[in-house]
N, C-alpha and C positions, 0 to 999 in steps of 0.2 A: 802952725804946724800941719801939714798935709794929713788926712785921716789915717793913712797907712804908715805914717811916720815911725809911730813906736814899734810896730812889727818889724820895719826895716832895720830900725836902730837895734833891737833885739837881735836879729840875724847878724848884724854888723858886730856886734859885741860877741856874740857866740863864734863867729869866723874868727875874730880877733884872739878869743881864748884858745881855740883850736890851734891857731898857727904860732902864737906866740908865748903861750903859757909855759912851755918848756924853757925857754930862753930866759923867761921872766923870773922862773922859779931858781934856775941854776944861778942867775945874777943875785937873788935875794939870797940864797944860801951862802953863796960867797960872802957877802956883805954883813949878813947876820951871824953866820956860823952856826945855824940851827935850822935843820929841816922842817920841824914842826911850826916853829915861828915864821918861816918863810912862807909855807903853804897857807897859813892863817893870814899873813898879810896880802898875800896875792889874791886870795879868795875875798877879802874885804874890799881891796881895791875894785876888783871886777864888780862886787855888790854896789860899791859906791858909784861906779860908771853906770849901772842900771838904774840907779836912782836919780842921778845927777843930769846924765846927758840928754834924757828926754825933755828936760826942762831948759837946759843951757845950750844944748846942741852939741855936736861933736868938736873936741878940742883940735886945734890946728895941729 
């Protein structure tokens, strides 16, 4: 992995969060029927991405 890859990946995840979190949250609320649970699930998913993607790379 190039030396600046973790920083680039972090910026990618941040941009993804800013651009897609509203849509993700709305979908999770619709599916789960609970705003608090949906927010928690979304944040856990982004935390998992921050932990996993630097090792495994960006998913297709």
